[in-house]
GULO-531795 format. One record per residue (C-alpha): x, y, z. Coordinates in Angstrom, 2 decimals. Layout:
BEGIN
X,Y,Z
...
//
This chain:
BEGIN
-56.06,-29.12,46.06
-57.93,-31.08,48.73
-57.39,-30.33,52.40
-58.61,-32.68,55.10
-59.30,-31.68,58.71
-60.88,-33.64,61.52
-62.83,-32.24,64.46
-64.00,-34.26,67.46
-66.18,-32.90,70.28
-66.58,-35.35,73.16
-69.48,-35.30,75.60
-69.40,-36.24,79.28
-69.22,-40.03,79.70
-71.40,-41.02,82.62
-74.65,-42.64,81.52
-76.14,-45.36,79.35
-76.73,-44.11,75.83
-74.84,-41.91,73.40
-76.08,-40.06,70.34
-73.44,-39.02,67.83
-72.79,-38.41,64.18
-70.08,-38.17,61.62
-70.21,-36.60,58.20
-68.20,-35.00,55.45
-68.50,-31.34,54.64
-67.24,-30.19,51.26
-66.91,-26.52,50.32
-65.18,-24.71,47.49
-62.86,-21.84,48.23
-61.86,-20.38,44.88
-60.22,-23.21,42.93
-59.62,-25.31,46.03
-61.95,-27.78,47.68
-61.84,-28.15,51.44
-63.19,-31.46,52.77
-63.86,-31.91,56.47
-64.85,-35.10,58.26
-66.66,-34.06,61.43
-67.47,-36.25,64.40
-69.83,-34.85,66.97
-70.59,-36.72,70.17
-73.48,-35.46,72.24
-74.25,-35.89,75.92
-74.90,-39.29,77.44
-78.41,-39.88,78.73
-80.00,-42.33,81.16
-83.53,-42.05,79.78
-85.34,-43.69,76.86
-84.87,-42.15,73.41
-87.93,-41.58,71.22
-87.94,-41.36,67.43
-88.82,-37.68,67.79
-85.59,-37.12,69.73
-83.54,-38.86,67.05
-85.23,-36.75,64.37
-84.62,-33.61,66.41
-80.88,-34.32,66.60
-80.72,-34.71,62.83
-82.67,-31.49,62.42
-80.30,-29.65,64.75
-77.30,-30.89,62.75
-78.95,-29.80,59.49
-79.54,-26.30,60.90
-75.97,-26.10,62.16
-74.41,-27.09,58.83
-76.87,-25.68,56.29
-74.17,-23.33,54.99
-72.26,-26.41,53.77
-75.19,-27.89,51.84
-75.39,-30.19,50.06
-73.60,-32.54,52.44
-73.20,-35.86,50.54
-73.86,-38.20,53.48
-74.36,-38.25,57.23
-74.71,-40.93,59.90
-75.79,-40.83,63.54
-75.72,-43.53,66.19
-77.08,-44.21,69.64
-75.83,-46.96,71.98
-78.07,-48.43,74.70
-76.42,-50.70,77.28
-77.99,-53.46,79.38
-79.09,-52.12,82.74
-77.36,-54.77,84.91
-75.26,-57.94,84.88
-78.33,-60.16,84.49
-79.47,-58.37,81.35
-75.88,-58.30,80.04
-75.79,-62.09,80.34
-79.16,-62.35,78.60
-77.82,-60.18,75.78
-74.78,-62.48,75.46
-72.44,-59.58,76.15
-73.97,-57.09,73.68
-75.37,-53.59,73.73
-77.83,-52.32,71.12
-76.78,-49.67,68.63
-79.13,-47.69,66.39
-77.58,-46.20,63.24
-79.39,-43.64,61.09
-77.79,-42.72,57.75
-79.01,-40.01,55.36
-77.63,-39.45,51.85
-78.10,-37.42,48.70
-77.65,-40.54,46.53
-80.05,-43.47,47.00
-77.40,-45.99,45.92
-75.46,-45.23,49.13
-78.16,-46.86,51.27
-78.55,-49.08,53.11
-74.94,-49.09,54.30
-72.99,-52.17,53.27
-71.65,-52.82,56.77
-70.92,-51.31,60.16
-67.90,-52.51,62.10
-65.59,-51.94,65.05
-61.91,-51.85,64.19
-58.86,-52.03,66.41
-56.84,-53.65,63.65
-57.81,-54.51,60.05
-60.19,-55.91,58.91
-62.31,-55.17,61.99
-65.26,-56.87,63.69
-68.48,-56.60,61.69
-71.49,-55.75,63.83
-74.54,-58.00,63.35
-77.46,-56.13,61.78
-80.68,-57.27,63.43
-83.28,-55.19,61.57
-83.59,-52.14,59.37
-85.80,-49.98,57.20
-85.35,-47.46,54.38
-87.46,-44.34,54.03
-87.55,-40.80,52.70
-86.66,-37.81,54.86
-89.78,-35.93,55.93
-88.19,-32.63,56.92
-87.59,-30.20,54.05
-84.77,-28.57,56.06
-82.97,-31.90,56.51
-83.50,-32.87,52.85
-81.98,-29.59,51.76
-78.77,-30.24,53.70
-78.26,-34.01,53.93
-80.48,-35.39,51.16
-83.83,-37.18,50.83
-82.82,-40.80,51.44
-82.69,-42.38,54.90
-81.90,-45.80,56.37
-82.26,-46.88,60.01
-80.90,-50.11,61.44
-80.44,-51.98,64.72
-77.02,-53.53,65.38
-75.44,-55.54,68.18
-72.28,-54.08,69.73
-70.04,-56.32,71.86
-69.22,-54.57,75.12
-66.79,-56.88,76.92
-64.15,-55.02,78.94
-61.47,-56.62,76.72
-62.86,-55.00,73.58
-60.58,-52.00,74.05
-60.30,-48.74,72.15
-61.11,-48.64,68.45
-62.92,-46.96,65.59
-66.62,-47.35,64.89
-66.80,-47.41,61.09
-69.47,-47.60,58.42
-69.19,-48.55,54.74
-71.81,-46.88,52.57
-73.08,-49.01,49.68
-71.40,-46.71,47.13
-68.78,-43.96,47.02
-67.55,-44.13,50.63
-65.99,-46.81,52.84
-64.29,-46.51,56.20
-66.61,-43.67,57.25
-65.74,-43.12,60.90
-68.63,-42.46,63.23
-66.48,-42.16,66.34
-63.43,-43.31,68.23
-64.73,-45.50,71.06
-62.68,-45.72,74.24
-63.95,-49.16,75.24
-65.42,-47.64,78.40
-68.62,-49.27,79.65
-71.03,-48.24,82.44
-69.72,-48.86,85.95
-72.70,-51.08,86.66
-71.39,-53.57,84.06
-67.65,-53.29,84.67
-67.55,-56.04,87.30
-69.93,-58.48,85.61
-68.71,-62.01,85.13
-69.27,-64.28,82.15
-71.89,-62.76,79.87
-74.13,-65.51,78.54
-72.74,-67.09,75.39
-70.31,-64.55,73.88
-70.34,-64.41,70.10
-73.96,-65.49,69.74
-76.86,-63.08,69.28
-79.26,-62.76,72.21
-82.71,-64.39,72.17
-85.28,-62.22,70.42
-87.28,-61.84,73.62
-84.32,-60.30,75.47
-83.17,-58.15,72.54
-86.54,-56.61,71.78
-87.37,-56.11,75.45
-84.26,-53.93,75.71
-85.15,-52.08,72.50
-88.71,-51.48,73.69
-87.47,-50.03,76.96
-84.72,-47.80,75.56
-86.45,-46.85,72.29
-90.17,-47.00,73.12
-91.52,-46.33,69.63
-88.64,-47.75,67.57
-89.82,-51.35,67.37
-93.02,-50.37,65.59
-91.30,-48.17,62.99
-88.26,-50.36,62.37
-89.55,-53.88,62.84
-93.36,-54.06,62.75
-93.27,-57.83,63.24
-91.94,-57.48,66.80
//
């Protein structure tokens, strides 16, 4: 018998970036298997996020859920918004989202797609860059697995986007993996912005990577050495 249960812990919404994760915990209780999909949203932050901070969040999650090991797959995300209306226009109405996925099975990575869904089939998020690697921490490997993929996506942030699910399809074994339920809320500094550049088109590389450099100071070098 399989029993499903969802848990969502929501942090205070007040700043520019959000770090969160969703994963499936499977445990056997006698002859029954209990499967839990957990979504954990952490506090919003106004400061830059370093790779070490991203790694630390994954390590904290591994320590918290080591009793459920092995967890088949996990994914975390962080959203960084433009700082003002001018940058929003330069980004053609997009924020930047970093997704880190870790799995026990290498065929699960990189994820097949990441998308925002209010109704089927959903809006696929453009993937701008990515890299695959092996997990360095023995503690994280023991809980979530040895295989890791990091990627940069564009997330449309127009006020009309509305509430919906942020979903990820792994390359094998799992589709419709929900990272979070997004409310559609955007920072107050962007709520009154007018037309945002050319909606639907990706931003120029110079604008995109300037935002990434500011919000993720050491990410450009590890994810996209060419920039």
